[in-house]
FINUKE-326422 format. One record per atom (N, C-alpha, C): residue in one letter; atom name; z, x, y. Coordinates in steps of 0.1 Angstrom, whole numbers. Layout:
   vexdren   kolvo       z       x       y
         A      CA       Z       X       Y
...
// end
This chain:
   vexdren   kolvo       z       x       y
         X       N       0       9     -11
         X      CA      -1       2      -1
         X       C       0      10      12
         X       N      -9       7      22
         X      CA     -10      16      32
         X       C      -1      12      44
         X       N       3      19      54
         X      CA      13      13      63
         X       C       7       4      71
         X       N      -5      -1      74
         X      CA     -13     -12      82
         X       C      -7     -26      72
         X       N      -6     -25      58
         X      CA      -5     -36      49
         X       C      12     -38      46
         X       N      20     -30      51
         X      CA      34     -34      49
         X       C      39     -41      61
         X       N      46     -51      53
         X      CA      51     -62      64
         X       C      64     -55      71
         X       N      70     -63      83
         X      CA      79     -57      92
         X       C      72     -47     101
         X       N      85     -43     108
         X      CA      82     -36     120
         X       C      81     -20     116
         X       N      71     -16     124
         X      CA      68      -2     122
         X       C      78       6     127
         X       N      80      18     121
         X      CA      89      29     127
         X       C      87      32     143
         X       N      95      35     148
         X      CA      96      38     163
         X       C      87      53     165
         X       N      78      51     176
         X      CA      69      61     178
         X       C      59      65     169
         X       N      55      52     163
         X      CA      44      53     153
         X       C      46      63     143
         X       N      56      67     138
         X      CA      57      77     125
         X       C      54      66     112
         X       N      49      70     104
         X      CA      49      65      90
         X       C      61      64      83
         X       N      64      55      74
         X      CA      74      54      67
         X       C      76      67      59
         X       N      67      70      53
         X      CA      67      84      43
         X       C      72      94      52
         X       N      65      97      65
         X      CA      68     108      72
         X       C      84     109      75
         X       N      90      96      81
         X      CA     105      93      84
         X       C     112      96      72
         X       N     108      92      60
         X      CA     116      95      48
         X       C     117     111      45
         X       N     104     118      47
         X      CA     104     132      43
         X       C     112     139      53
         X       N     113     136      65
         X      CA     119     143      75
         X       C     133     141      74
         X       N     138     130      70
         X      CA     152     128      68
         X       C     159     130      57
         X       N     150     133      48
         X      CA     155     141      33
         X       C     154     157      36
         X       N     146     158      45
         X      CA     148     176      48
         X       C     160     178      56
         X       N     159     171      66
         X      CA     174     174      72
         X       C     187     169      66
         X       N     186     160      57
         X      CA     200     157      50
         X       C     204     168      41
         X       N     190     173      32
         X      CA     192     184      24
         X       C     198     198      30
         X       N     191     201      42
         X      CA     195     213      50
         X       C     211     210      55
         X       N     213     198      57
         X      CA     228     196      61
         X       C     240     197      50
         X       N     234     195      38
         X      CA     243     195      26
         X       C     243     211      23
         X       N     231     215      21
         X      CA     231     231      19
         X       C     241     239      29
         X       N     238     235      44
         X      CA     248     244      52
         X       C     261     239      52
         X       N     264     230      46
         X      CA     282     224      44
         X       C     286     231      32
         X       N     276     232      22
         X      CA     282     238       8
         X       C     281     256      13
         X       N     276     260      20
         X      CA     276     273      20
         X       C     287     277      31
         X       N     289     269      42
         X      CA     299     272      50
         X       C     313     269      47
         X       N     314     260      38
         X      CA     330     255      34
         X       C     337     266      27
         X       N     329     273      16
         X      CA     342     281       9
         X       C     342     293      17
         X       N     333     298      26
         X      CA     336     312      34
         X       C     344     310      44
         X       N     344     295      48
         X      CA     352     288      60
         X       C     367     287      55
         X       N     367     285      41
         X      CA     382     283      34
         X       C     388     296      32
         X       N     379     304      29
         X      CA     384     319      22
         X       C     389     326      36
         X       N     381     322      49
         X      CA     387     331      62
         X       C     399     322      68
         X       N     402     313      61
         X      CA     415     305      68
         X       C     427     313      61
         X       N     429     318      50
         X      CA     441     322      45
         X       C     444     337      54
         X       N     456     338      59
         X      CA     463     346      67
         X       C     464     358      53
         X       N     469     369      61
         X      CA     468     380      52
         X       C     484     375      43
         X       N     495     372      52
         X      CA     506     366      46
         X       C     505     357      33
         X       N     498     348      36
         X      CA     493     336      27
         X       C     486     342      14
         X       N     476     351      18
         X      CA     469     359       5
         X       C     479     367      -2
         X       N     490     374       5
         X      CA     497     382      -4
         X       C     506     375     -12
         X       N     511     362      -7
         X      CA     520     353     -15
         X       C     512     347     -26
         X       N     499     343     -24
         X      CA     493     341     -38
         X       C     490     351     -48
         X       N     490     363     -43
         X      CA     490     374     -52
         X       C     503     376     -58
         X       N     513     375     -50
         X      CA     528     375     -54
         X       C     529     365     -66
         X       N     525     353     -63
         X      CA     526     342     -74
         X       C     519     344     -86
         X       N     506     352     -87
         X      CA     499     356     -97
         X       C     506     364    -105
         X       N     512     376    -100
         X      CA     519     386    -107
         X       C     530     380    -115
         X       N     536     370    -110
         X      CA     548     363    -116
         X       C     543     355    -128
         X       N     534     348    -124
         X      CA     526     338    -139
         X       C     522     348    -147
         X       N     518     362    -144
         X      CA     513     372    -154
         X       C     524     375    -162
         X       N     539     377    -158
         X      CA     548     381    -168
         X       C     559     370    -170
         X       N     560     359    -164
         X      CA     566     348    -168
         X       C     562     335    -172
         X       N     567     329    -182
         X      CA     579     333    -190
         X       C     575     342    -201
         X       N     564     343    -206
         X      CA     560     355    -213
         X       C     544     360    -206
         X       N     542     373    -213
         X      CA     528     379    -207
         X       C     517     370    -209
         X       N     510     367    -197
         X      CA     499     360    -201
         X       C     490     368    -207
         X       N     482     357    -214
         X      CA     472     363    -225
         X       C     461     369    -219
         X       N     455     379    -227
         X      CA     439     386    -217
         X       C     428     376    -216
         X       N     427     366    -226
         X      CA     417     357    -226
         X       C     403     365    -225
         X       N     401     371    -231
         X      CA     388     382    -230
         X       C     385     390    -220
         X       N     396     392    -211
         X      CA     396     399    -198
         X       C     401     415    -202
         X       N     400     425    -194
         X      CA     404     437    -197
         X       C     417     438    -189
         X       N     426     446    -195
         X      CA     439     449    -187
         X       C     449     437    -186
         X       N     461     439    -186
         X      CA     472     432    -184
         X       C     470     422    -172
         X       N     473     410    -172
         X      CA     472     398    -162
         X       C     474     405    -147
         X       N     487     407    -148
         X      CA     492     414    -136
         X       C     485     424    -128
         X       N     476     434    -135
         X      CA     467     441    -129
         X       C     455     436    -121
         X       N     451     425    -127
         X      CA     440     414    -122
         X       C     443     406    -110
         X       N     456     407    -106
         X      CA     460     402     -95
         X       C     455     411     -80
         X       N     444     408     -77
         X      CA     439     419     -65
         X       C     432     411     -56
         X       N     431     415     -46
         X      CA     424     411     -34
         X       C     410     406     -36
         X       N     403     415     -44
         X      CA     388     412     -47
         X       C     386     401     -57
         X       N     395     400     -65
         X      CA     393     388     -75
         X       C     398     375     -67
         X       N     409     376     -58
         X      CA     410     365     -52
         X       C     400     360     -41
         X       N     393     371     -34
         X      CA     380     367     -28
         X       C     368     360     -35
         X       N     367     366     -49
         X      CA     357     359     -57
         X       C     360     342     -59
         X       N     373     341     -62
         X      CA     378     329     -65
         X       C     377     319     -53
         X       N     382     323     -42
         X      CA     377     318     -29
         X       C     366     314     -24
         X       N     356     322     -28
         X      CA     343     320     -25
         X       C     337     306     -31
         X       N     343     300     -42
         X      CA     337     288     -45
         X       C     347     278     -44
         X       N     358     278     -38
         X      CA     369     268     -37
         X       C     366     259     -24
         X       N     364     246     -28
         X      CA     363     236     -14
         X       C     375     239      -6
         X       N     369     234       5
         X      CA     378     234      19
         X       C     389     229      16
         X       N     390     215      12
         X      CA     402     205      10
         X       C     411     212       1
         X       N     406     218     -11
         X      CA     413     224     -22
         X       C     421     238     -15
         X       N     415     244      -7
         X      CA     419     256       0
         X       C     432     254       9
         X       N     428     242      18
         X      CA     439     238      28
         X       C     452     233      21
         X       N     451     226       6
         X      CA     461     222      -1
         X       C     469     236      -5
         X       N     462     245     -11
         X      CA     468     256     -16
         X       C     475     265      -5
         X       N     468     264       8
         X      CA     473     272      20
         X       C     489     267      23
         X       N     490     253      22
         X      CA     501     244      25
         X       C     512     249      15
         X       N     508     251       3
         X      CA     514     259      -7
         X       C     520     270      -5
         X       N     511     281      -1
         X      CA     515     293       4
         X       C     525     293      15
         X       N     522     284      24
         X      CA     531     283      35
         X       C     546     275      35
         X       N     546     269      21
         X      CA     558     263      19
         X       C     568     276      14
         X       N     564     283       6
         X      CA     569     296       0
         X       C     573     306      12
         X       N     564     308      20
         X      CA     569     317      31
         X       C     577     312      39
         X       N     577     299      43
         X      CA     590     295      51
         X       C     601     293      43
         X       N     601     292      31
         X      CA     613     293      23
         X       C     619     307      21
         X       N     611     317      29
         X      CA     616     331      29
         X       C     614     339      15
         X       N     602     332       7
         X      CA     601     341      -2
         X       C     587     350      -3
         X       N     581     354       7
         X      CA     573     364       8
         X       C     579     377       7
         X       N     574     385      -4
         X      CA     579     400      -4
         X       C     592     399     -16
         X       N     592     385     -19
         X      CA     606     388     -28
         X       C     599     387     -44
         X       N     608     394     -51
         X      CA     602     393     -63
         X       C     614     393     -75
         X       N     609     392     -86
         X      CA     619     388     -99
         X       C     626     376     -99
         X       N     637     375    -103
         X      CA     644     362    -103
         X       C     647     355     -94
         X       N     649     364     -81
         X      CA     651     356     -70
         X       C     639     349     -66
         X       N     628     353     -67
         X      CA     616     348     -63
         X       C     612     332     -71
         X       N     614     336     -87
         X      CA     613     325     -96
         X       C     623     314     -90
         X       N     637     317     -88
         X      CA     646     310     -83
         X       C     643     301     -71
         X       N     636     308     -62
         X      CA     631     301     -48
         X       C     619     293     -52
         X       N     608     293     -61
         X      CA     598     286     -66
         X       C     606     275     -72
         X       N     616     275     -79
         X      CA     623     266     -87
         X       C     628     254     -76
         X       N     633     262     -68
         X      CA     642     251     -55
         X       C     629     243     -49
         X       N     619     249     -45
         X      CA     608     243     -40
         X       C     602     230     -49
         X       N     603     234     -63
         X      CA     596     226     -71
         X       C     603     213     -71
         X       N     616     212     -72
         X      CA     623     199     -70
         X       C     621     194     -85
         X       N     622     179     -88
         X      CA     622     173    -103
         X       C     606     173    -106
         X       N     596     174     -97
         X      CA     583     172    -102
         X       C     576     182     -90
         X       N     568     192     -93
         X      CA     562     200     -85
         X       C     553     193     -74
         X       N     553     194     -61
         X      CA     547     189     -52
         X       C     531     195     -52
         X       N     521     187     -47
         X      CA     507     190     -50
         X       C     504     203     -44
         X       N     509     207     -32
         X      CA     506     219     -24
         X       C     511     230     -32
         X       N     523     229     -40
         X      CA     528     240     -46
         X       C     519     243     -59
         X       N     516     231     -68
         X      CA     508     232     -77
         X       C     495     240     -73
         X       N     489     233     -63
         X      CA     474     241     -57
         X       C     477     254     -57
         X       N     487     260     -48
         X      CA     485     274     -49
         X       C     491     281     -60
         X       N     497     276     -69
         X      CA     499     284     -84
         X       C     486     282     -91
         X       N     478     272     -90
         X      CA     468     271     -96
         X       C     455     281     -90
         X       N     456     284     -78
         X      CA     449     293     -73
         X       C     450     306     -78
         X       N     465     311     -79
         X      CA     469     322     -85
         X       C     466     325    -101
         X       N     467     315    -109
         X      CA     463     316    -121
         X       C     449     317    -125
         X       N     440     312    -115
         X      CA     424     315    -114
         X       C     422     330    -110
         X       N     430     335    -102
         X      CA     429     349     -97
         X       C     429     359    -110
         X       N     440     356    -119
         X      CA     444     364    -132
         X       C     435     363    -143
         X       N     429     347    -142
         X      CA     422     346    -155
         X       C     409     338    -150
         X       N     399     342    -153
         X      CA     385     336    -148
         X       C     383     322    -155
         X       N     391     321    -167
         X      CA     389     307    -176
         X       C     397     295    -171
         X       N     403     297    -160
         X      CA     410     288    -154
         X       C     405     285    -140
         X       N     402     272    -136
         X      CA     395     268    -122
         X       C     406     267    -111
         X       N     405     270    -101
         X      CA     416     271     -89
         X       C     419     255     -87
         X       N     409     246     -92
         X      CA     413     232     -90
         X       C     419     224    -103
         X       N     421     232    -110
         X      CA     427     226    -127
         X       C     442     227    -123
         X       N     449     216    -123
         X      CA     464     216    -121
         X       C     472     218    -132
         X       N     467     217    -143
         X      CA     475     216    -156
         X       C     486     228    -159
         X       N     477     238    -159
         X      CA     487     249    -161
         X       C     495     252    -150
         X       N     491     250    -140
         X      CA     498     253    -128
         X       C     514     243    -129
         X       N     510     233    -129
         X      CA     521     222    -132
         X       C     530     227    -141
         X       N     524     228    -155
         X      CA     534     232    -167
         X       C     541     245    -162
         X       N     536     257    -154
         X      CA     545     268    -152
         X       C     553     264    -142
         X       N     551     256    -134
         X      CA     563     251    -123
         X       C     573     245    -128
         X       N     571     237    -139
         X      CA     581     230    -148
         X       C     590     240    -155
         X       N     582     253    -162
         X      CA     591     260    -169
         X       C     598     267    -158
         X       N     594     272    -147
         X      CA     601     280    -138
         X       C     614     270    -132
         X       N     613     256    -134
         X      CA     621     250    -129
         X       C     632     247    -139
         X       N     628     244    -150
         X      CA     638     243    -165
         X       C     646     255    -167
         X       N     638     267    -164
         X      CA     645     281    -165
         X       C     659     281    -155
         X       N     652     278    -144
         X      CA     664     278    -132
         X       C     675     268    -135
         X       N     673     257    -139
         X      CA     683     247    -142
         X       C     692     251    -153
         X       N     686     256    -163
         X      CA     692     261    -179
         X       C     701     271    -174
         X       N     697     281    -166
         X      CA     706     293    -159
         X       C     718     289    -150
         X       N     713     278    -145
         X      CA     726     273    -135
         X       C     736     265    -144
         X       N     732     256    -154
         X      CA     741     252    -163
         X       C     749     261    -171
         X       N     744     272    -174
         X      CA     751     284    -183
         X       C     762     290    -173
         X       N     762     291    -160
         X      CA     770     298    -149
         X       C     780     288    -147
         X       N     781     274    -150
         X      CA     790     265    -147
         X       C     802     268    -156
         X       N     816     266    -151
         X      CA     828     269    -158
         X       C     828     258    -169
// end
């Protein structure tokens, strides 16, 4: 059917329907491509040095507590894989909304005074932030940390992160019960 045979109003400016659809399709595709390219790098750029450091701090804790994290066909101990380079790789594919949620979790731990804290004191601090059920921002930052040390886990997969938070909280509660007279 030609444009002259099509009922209804012609497109403004005498442009054909086909030309209009082609132009809007190209513009829409370009917008989606620009958003997909801009979002991950924008998300990665939003993490401060302190926020990145606490993600790696969590990654090192996950690597050893409650047991050594399995190699999962990767070389070396998991704690050695907690590097800025691996974090940059994970961040490059992280959607902006998920990155912001993980940043909120990192800021939660920083505000709790856990930046640079290690060992049992760090785990106790995480347990206190976990509460009865780990908040989504804390789970998101732990999921990011897990994906840094193991490529087989996605930074937006909350299952292992929530389980780790539960174990940390359970261990903390058990230790507190043992200290009671």
